[in-house]
DOGUFI-251244 format. One line per 5 residues: number of its first residue (from 1); for each residue x, y, z of C-alpha. Coordinates in pm, 1 decimal, padded with zeros to 6 digits, always signed. Layout:
N
NUM = X Y Z  ... .
//
This chain:
386
1 = -00010.1 -00004.9 +00000.6  +00130.7 +00345.8 -00090.4  +00197.8 +00618.3 +00170.4  -00071.0 +00825.4 +00021.9  -00332.1 +00541.9 +00020.6 .
6 = -00214.1 +00439.2 +00382.3  -00264.6 +00810.6 +00493.7  -00611.9 +00825.8 +00382.6  -00722.5 +00460.5 +00481.9  -00681.9 +00557.7 +00844.2 .
11 = -00972.2 +00512.8 +01083.8  -01193.7 +00821.7 +01083.0  -01283.7 +00787.5 +01454.2  -00927.9 +00784.2 +01555.3  -00860.7 +01090.2 +01332.8 .
16 = -01150.4 +01267.7 +01483.3  -01031.3 +01179.7 +01829.3  -00678.9 +01326.7 +01761.2  -00845.0 +01649.5 +01601.5  -01021.9 +01692.8 +01929.6 .
21 = -00683.3 +01697.3 +02132.6  -00500.1 +01914.1 +01874.8  -00652.3 +02206.0 +01673.0  -00598.5 +02137.8 +01301.8  -00320.9 +02337.6 +01130.8 .
26 = -00431.7 +02635.4 +00924.9  -00345.6 +02606.1 +00553.4  -00386.3 +02894.2 +00309.4  -00472.1 +02760.4 -00039.2  -00415.8 +03030.6 -00302.6 .
31 = -00529.9 +03012.5 -00660.4  -00627.8 +03275.0 -00916.0  -00973.3 +03108.6 -00929.2  -01131.9 +02805.1 -00819.8  -01219.8 +02574.9 -01137.5 .
36 = -01439.9 +02293.0 -01063.5  -01175.7 +02043.2 -01089.0  -00990.5 +02207.9 -00781.4  -01281.7 +02138.0 -00557.8  -01147.0 +01784.0 -00477.7 .
41 = -00815.4 +01927.8 -00372.8  -00994.8 +02166.4 -00123.9  -01209.0 +01873.7 +00002.5  -00900.1 +01662.5 +00065.2  -00709.3 +01939.1 +00237.6 .
46 = -01016.4 +01992.0 +00451.8  -00979.6 +01642.9 +00594.0  -00651.2 +01737.5 +00758.4  -00638.0 +02093.3 +00795.9  -00836.5 +02412.7 +00863.5 .
51 = -00833.3 +02552.7 +00503.7  -00866.9 +02921.1 +00399.6  -00904.5 +02961.5 +00024.0  -00793.2 +03274.9 -00164.8  -00936.0 +03321.1 -00500.0 .
56 = -01095.3 +03562.7 -00725.2  -01457.7 +03441.8 -00850.4  -01561.5 +03760.2 -01029.0  -01634.7 +03708.2 -01403.6  -01511.6 +03347.3 -01424.0 .
61 = -01820.9 +03243.4 -01622.0  -01719.2 +03458.7 -01922.0  -01397.2 +03255.4 -01940.6  -01573.4 +02914.4 -01945.9  -01543.8 +02836.5 -01570.3 .
66 = -01829.5 +02756.3 -01321.2  -01838.8 +02990.8 -01016.3  -01740.3 +02760.8 -00723.9  -01753.5 +02840.2 -00347.3  -01620.0 +02522.9 -00191.2 .
71 = -01687.0 +02419.4 +00169.6  -01378.8 +02558.6 +00371.0  -01316.6 +02744.7 +00684.6  -01307.9 +03082.3 +00495.9  -01336.1 +03187.9 +00128.2 .
76 = -01127.7 +03496.2 +00087.9  -01244.6 +03688.7 -00232.9  -00944.2 +03857.4 -00375.8  -00870.1 +04082.0 -00669.4  -00609.4 +04041.2 -00926.5 .
81 = -00455.0 +04357.1 -01073.2  -00211.4 +04403.5 -01360.2  +00056.4 +04639.5 -01248.9  +00176.0 +04926.7 -01496.7  +00422.4 +04684.8 -01674.0 .
86 = +00115.3 +04472.0 -01760.5  +00312.8 +04148.4 -01739.5  +00321.8 +04153.7 -01362.0  +00029.4 +04088.2 -01166.2  -00067.3 +04122.4 -00805.2 .
91 = -00327.3 +03928.5 -00610.1  -00484.6 +04125.3 -00314.0  -00507.4 +04010.6 +00046.1  -00260.8 +03725.5 +00032.4  +00056.7 +03905.1 +00186.2 .
96 = -00175.1 +04088.6 +00441.1  -00325.7 +03772.2 +00569.1  -00008.2 +03579.9 +00598.8  +00150.9 +03854.4 +00815.7  -00148.6 +03901.4 +01013.0 .
101 = -00252.3 +03535.1 +01091.3  +00086.3 +03342.5 +01031.6  -00089.5 +03030.8 +00898.8  +00082.7 +02677.7 +00943.8  +00151.0 +02648.5 +00574.2 .
106 = +00065.2 +02817.4 +00246.2  +00008.0 +02632.1 -00073.6  +00012.7 +02869.4 -00359.6  +00012.5 +02843.5 -00755.5  +00342.5 +02889.3 -00914.1 .
111 = +00304.3 +03172.6 -01156.0  +00630.7 +03384.9 -01127.1  +00459.5 +03671.3 -01300.4  +00261.1 +03734.3 -00978.2  +00429.0 +03980.6 -00736.9 .
116 = +00209.4 +03827.8 -00449.8  +00381.1 +03494.9 -00497.5  +00721.9 +03653.0 -00445.2  +00590.9 +03850.7 -00144.4  +00440.2 +03534.3 +00001.5 .
121 = +00769.7 +03343.7 -00046.2  +00970.3 +03620.4 +00131.3  +00716.2 +03656.1 +00408.2  +00705.5 +03281.4 +00452.4  +01085.7 +03266.5 +00473.1 .
126 = +01105.7 +03561.6 +00722.8  +00820.0 +03411.3 +00950.0  +00916.1 +03060.4 +00912.6  +00587.5 +02974.9 +00755.7  +00643.1 +02679.0 +00491.1 .
131 = +00535.4 +02795.2 +00144.4  +00467.2 +02544.0 -00105.6  +00436.8 +02626.5 -00472.3  +00243.2 +02406.7 -00718.5  +00297.0 +02440.4 -01102.3 .
136 = +00389.4 +02325.7 -01433.9  +00767.2 +02397.5 -01420.9  +00933.3 +02494.6 -01755.2  +00806.6 +02193.8 -01962.4  +00727.7 +02456.7 -02247.9 .
141 = +01075.2 +02579.2 -02276.1  +01353.8 +02397.3 -02431.2  +01580.8 +02684.6 -02352.8  +01449.5 +02888.5 -02045.5  +01667.3 +03174.2 -02094.5 .
146 = +01863.5 +03366.6 -01815.7  +01591.7 +03562.1 -01677.3  +01339.5 +03285.5 -01640.4  +01603.9 +03048.6 -01517.5  +01687.8 +03279.0 -01231.6 .
151 = +01324.8 +03348.6 -01142.8  +01248.0 +02955.4 -01107.1  +01571.0 +02890.1 -00920.4  +01505.1 +03170.1 -00672.8  +01144.1 +03059.4 -00648.7 .
156 = +01245.3 +02698.1 -00556.9  +01513.6 +02831.9 -00317.0  +01255.2 +03038.6 -00117.0  +00986.0 +02763.6 -00113.4  +00971.8 +02472.1 +00106.5 .
161 = +00881.2 +02259.2 -00193.6  +00777.5 +02300.9 -00553.4  +00495.0 +02054.7 -00635.6  +00539.0 +01971.7 -01008.1  +00222.2 +01883.8 -01231.5 .
166 = +00414.6 +01594.2 -01413.2  +00747.8 +01429.9 -01432.5  +00818.4 +01629.1 -01727.4  +00767.5 +01934.7 -01512.7  +01009.6 +01821.2 -01248.8 .
171 = +01290.3 +01727.1 -01517.6  +01266.6 +02078.6 -01651.7  +01340.4 +02235.5 -01337.3  +01619.0 +01987.2 -01260.2  +01757.4 +02088.3 -01601.1 .
176 = +01804.1 +02454.1 -01497.0  +01965.4 +02362.9 -01173.6  +01687.6 +02357.8 -00912.5  +01782.0 +02099.8 -00639.3  +01595.2 +01775.2 -00698.0 .
181 = +01548.8 +01733.7 -00307.9  +01292.3 +02038.7 -00304.9  +01099.3 +01902.6 -00616.0  +00808.8 +01654.2 -00571.7  +00553.5 +01525.5 -00833.9 .
186 = +00175.4 +01509.5 -00775.0  +00045.3 +01405.2 -01132.4  -00202.7 +01669.0 -01227.5  -00552.7 +01525.6 -01259.7  -00926.2 +01576.0 -01200.5 .
191 = -01175.6 +01363.8 -01031.1  -01491.5 +01278.1 -01232.0  -01800.4 +01178.0 -01006.3  -01960.1 +01004.3 -01315.4  -01701.8 +00791.3 -01534.2 .
196 = -01783.8 +00559.3 -01824.3  -01652.5 +00219.4 -01779.5  -01480.2 +00044.4 -02094.8  -01734.5 -00230.1 -02099.7  -01996.1 +00026.1 -02199.8 .
201 = -01813.8 +00113.6 -02511.3  -01881.7 -00061.2 -02843.2  -01598.7 +00075.9 -03059.6  -01838.7 +00175.8 -03320.8  -01991.3 +00493.1 -03183.0 .
206 = -01993.5 +00772.5 -03439.4  -01922.2 +01068.2 -03227.3  -01600.3 +01283.7 -03143.7  -01612.6 +01459.7 -02808.3  -01469.6 +01814.9 -02762.9 .
211 = -01472.5 +01911.3 -02404.3  -01303.7 +02226.1 -02270.8  -01312.3 +02608.3 -02295.3  -01367.7 +02759.2 -02635.2  -01075.0 +03002.2 -02618.4 .
216 = -00822.3 +03126.0 -02857.8  -00597.3 +02831.0 -02876.4  -00845.2 +02561.6 -02885.5  -00841.2 +02543.1 -03269.8  -01203.8 +02382.6 -03275.5 .
221 = -01236.8 +02556.7 -03603.6  -00991.7 +02302.6 -03749.6  -01169.0 +02004.1 -03607.3  -01506.5 +02127.3 -03729.3  -01384.2 +02155.5 -04089.7 .
226 = -01238.3 +01814.1 -04072.4  -01548.1 +01649.5 -03932.3  -01754.8 +01837.8 -04221.5  -01504.3 +01710.9 -04466.8  -01525.2 +01358.2 -04366.1 .
231 = -01909.0 +01381.3 -04328.5  -01920.0 +01504.4 -04694.6  -01709.3 +01194.3 -04790.5  -01977.5 +00977.7 -04643.7  -01811.5 +00890.5 -04323.7 .
236 = -02064.6 +00831.5 -04038.4  -01918.6 +01096.6 -03801.3  -02045.4 +01374.0 -03575.7  -01881.1 +01618.7 -03330.0  -02015.1 +01683.4 -02978.9 .
241 = -01894.0 +02016.9 -02828.4  -01925.7 +02076.2 -02470.0  -01784.2 +02413.3 -02344.6  -01824.1 +02775.7 -02297.0  -01579.5 +03062.4 -02301.7 .
246 = -01525.4 +03383.9 -02491.0  -01546.2 +03232.5 -02836.9  -01859.3 +03012.7 -02776.1  -02142.1 +03235.3 -02905.6  -01955.6 +03344.7 -03226.5 .
251 = -01863.7 +02997.5 -03308.5  -02215.6 +02877.7 -03273.9  -02322.8 +03152.6 -03512.1  -02052.8 +03065.2 -03756.3  -02141.1 +02715.2 -03778.8 .
256 = -02504.1 +02704.5 -03702.8  -02577.9 +02532.4 -04034.2  -02367.7 +02220.9 -03961.5  -02581.6 +01933.1 -03881.3  -02287.4 +01717.1 -03788.0 .
261 = -02188.5 +01960.7 -03506.3  -02397.2 +01941.9 -03184.8  -02351.8 +02229.0 -02933.5  -02417.7 +02178.0 -02557.6  -02268.1 +02491.3 -02426.7 .
266 = -02100.5 +02490.8 -02083.8  -02195.8 +02176.0 -01898.5  -02072.7 +02093.7 -01537.1  -02302.2 +01805.4 -01450.1  -02077.7 +01492.2 -01480.7 .
271 = -02391.3 +01256.2 -01539.2  -02502.2 +01466.5 -01825.8  -02145.5 +01479.0 -01987.3  -02112.2 +01108.7 -01940.4  -02442.3 +01043.2 -02110.5 .
276 = -02326.3 +01258.1 -02407.5  -01994.7 +01077.9 -02431.1  -02148.7 +00738.6 -02467.2  -02239.0 +00838.3 -02819.6  -01856.4 +00917.6 -02890.8 .
281 = -01576.7 +00687.8 -03005.2  -01274.0 +00927.7 -02927.4  -01217.0 +01267.8 -02775.0  -01029.5 +01531.3 -02941.9  -00872.8 +01872.1 -02848.9 .
286 = -00714.4 +02009.7 -03170.4  -00523.9 +02292.4 -03013.2  -00336.0 +02370.1 -02700.5  -00480.4 +02099.0 -02458.3  -00460.0 +02047.2 -02093.5 .
291 = -00669.1 +01857.1 -01809.3  -00936.5 +01789.9 -02086.3  -00734.9 +01473.9 -02160.4  -00780.1 +01341.3 -01827.1  -01165.7 +01396.8 -01839.4 .
296 = -01168.1 +01200.1 -02178.1  -00980.7 +00912.3 -02006.5  -01236.3 +00911.7 -01735.9  -01508.0 +00867.6 -02002.9  -01314.0 +00587.9 -02175.6 .
301 = -01253.6 +00791.3 -02468.3  -00902.0 +00778.0 -02616.1  -00790.1 +01153.6 -02677.8  -00674.3 +01277.5 -03019.1  -00403.6 +01561.3 -02953.1 .
306 = -00121.0 +01707.0 -03124.9  +00235.4 +01589.6 -03083.6  +00404.6 +01886.1 -02952.3  +00405.7 +01889.2 -02582.0  +00578.4 +02211.1 -02522.4 .
311 = +00287.9 +02389.1 -02721.2  +00016.3 +02255.0 -02522.0  -00152.4 +02462.2 -02239.7  -00044.8 +02212.0 -01967.0  +00179.8 +01904.1 -01953.9 .
316 = -00112.0 +01657.0 -01918.4  -00118.4 +01571.7 -02291.9  +00202.2 +01394.7 -02216.4  -00015.8 +01116.6 -02047.8  -00144.7 +01024.6 -02408.4 .
321 = +00047.2 +00732.1 -02567.6  -00008.1 +00705.1 -02929.6  -00189.1 +00393.0 -03026.2  -00240.2 +00287.1 -02661.9  -00426.4 +00533.7 -02450.4 .
326 = -00498.3 +00776.9 -02749.1  -00389.8 +00912.8 -03069.2  -00111.7 +01189.2 -03157.4  -00130.1 +01387.8 -03486.6  +00138.0 +01605.1 -03628.9 .
331 = +00081.9 +01954.1 -03518.7  +00272.2 +02088.0 -03825.2  +00059.0 +01884.7 -04058.5  -00251.3 +02102.8 -03985.5  -00584.6 +01988.3 -04093.7 .
336 = -00470.6 +01700.4 -04323.5  -00271.9 +01548.4 -04025.8  -00583.9 +01558.7 -03799.2  -00791.5 +01421.5 -04065.9  -00563.5 +01142.8 -04124.2 .
341 = -00559.8 +01046.3 -03759.1  -00927.5 +01042.7 -03723.2  -00970.2 +00829.0 -04038.5  -00707.4 +00603.4 -03872.9  -00925.0 +00564.7 -03566.8 .
346 = -01239.0 +00513.3 -03773.6  -01064.8 +00238.7 -03963.5  -00975.3 +00043.5 -03635.8  -01192.3 -00260.7 -03578.4  -01424.1 -00231.3 -03270.4 .
351 = -01213.4 -00483.8 -03073.1  -00898.5 -00250.6 -03099.3  -01107.6 +00036.8 -03014.5  -01234.7 -00112.2 -02706.3  -00891.8 -00209.2 -02603.3 .
356 = -00780.4 +00161.1 -02635.3  -01103.9 +00277.7 -02444.0  -00985.1 +00031.6 -02160.7  -00635.0 +00171.0 -02172.3  -00752.9 +00524.6 -02155.0 .
361 = -00971.7 +00445.1 -01859.3  -00688.8 +00261.6 -01676.4  -00467.3 +00560.3 -01716.5  -00745.4 +00782.0 -01547.8  -00751.8 +00523.7 -01269.4 .
366 = -00372.0 +00530.4 -01212.8  -00382.4 +00909.3 -01216.5  -00639.3 +00920.6 -00931.7  -00488.0 +00661.0 -00704.3  -00468.4 +00842.8 -00484.9 .
371 = -00625.0 +01148.6 -00605.8  -00454.9 +01485.3 -00666.5  -00607.7 +01631.0 -00350.4  -00488.4 +01338.7 -00135.8  -00125.9 +01374.5 -00287.6 .
376 = -00110.8 +01742.7 -00212.6  -00254.9 +01698.2 +00151.3  +00005.4 +01441.4 +00229.2  +00284.7 +01670.2 +00077.1  +00157.7 +01958.6 +00296.4 .
381 = +00149.1 +01738.5 +00600.4  +00507.6 +01619.2 +00539.3  +00624.7 +01994.7 +00518.5  +00466.5 +02055.6 +00867.0  +00676.9 +01754.4 +00995.5 .
386 = +00994.9 +01881.1 +00836.1 .
//
């Protein structure tokens, strides 16, 4: 049994009795916003700590997020302001509350453009409050450059731990000279309440599922055109689009006459999403993907994503193994490469597609045993013992 599994398999009554004797440590959890997939993290932290969440919830719906107010000791509404340089941002109330309350630990997102991150790191070091930063590392940068290298090396030096999204994230920081002993990996994932078991898949479904925010880098237009082309050629194929965001309304107007494209808008109910996904053979995020691939895994849908990891929004597409848990297409090949990959999937026999569905679902199970929240809670607890 892993350490993380053992930690969360402990007897609840014994844990409650222990908590009654000793007040739970106070942990600040700082995010720019609370996306729905981060609610599980807060729930897991709540099991061991008194959690105060710092985030901005104003206007998140316009970007395709749901407004979440998770159960916690306190939700501190913050403002995020761009400083005159425009590249530097500041999140209000974080430093002030660290200084006034001196929490037992701070878990904060690792965006080095935020002045509030640097102030939290300096305050934590001065007050002996462990600050853990959680981020993607430098997986996007083959050559980080001097300024970026110095920023990340200093951030890791000031932090108690840098919690990396993936192993690729960890390697990117080791490569620029960050000490490996301060780096730990908690594979970035999300927990889906309604998954689809591989046994429910036939391998003959005619749908392709897009799930995610409709933003600048989604490149869904390319996918729509490929689906339309295959449909005109007589292929039994349809595109199911789940997601909101700044481009949602204009995209629906532009493609309103495409009968092979079905728009659902922003959906957050896992049962509804799972029901739609049962009509699909694969998932596809043609542009800069992130955690959407994990959601597809949970639905037993092999994801179709491009092959340039550094050009994705997050490192999670690195979980996709071509021909096993999903499909990779050549980013530089554009629409023809994407079309060839979808034709490849449609040419596979049903048994082969069911095997890939099972491999995709198994990847989701691996990523969530234990869940991300459980891993982060264990890492924070270990930092308090250090």
